[in-house]
N, C-alpha and C positions, 0 to 999 in steps of 0.2 A: 912457199909449207914442203916439204919434203915427202916425196915419195912413197907410205910402209911397203919391207919387203914382202913377197910373197911367199904364204908358207907350202912348205915343201915335207908331205908327212914321208916316211917310209912305207916299206911294200909290208909289214907289216903289220902295222900300225891299218893298214887298209885292209886286207886281210879279217883283223878284228875287225874290225869295225861293220865289214859286209854281211860274216859271220854272225850277230847275233840281229843284225836287222833279217839277216836273213832265217833265225831263230824264232823272229815275232814272237820271241814275253814282251818287249817293250813298245811302247808307240817310236816312231821315228821322234818327234819332239824329247823324250826322255835318253835315246840312244844322242841326241847329239848333246846336252847339256853333259851326259854324263863322261862320254868323250872327247866334250870339249876341258873339262876339266883335268881330265886327266894330260890332255898337252900342257893346261895352264902351269899346273907344277912342277910338270918335266920341265918345262920352260922358269920356271924359276926356282928350282931345285937350280937348275943349272949356271944361274946367276948368284947362287949364291955360293955353291960349290967348282974352282973354277977348276 
């Protein structure tokens, strides 16, 4: 069984997530879904466009 590579998020991504959490407009569950989708879409885009 192969081990999955650990995700490394950029400082920009971390700052964006922290500011959104501090703003308090959304719950943590909503934020996690939002930022997971952004990360997933970026990964899919990188796979399609070399």
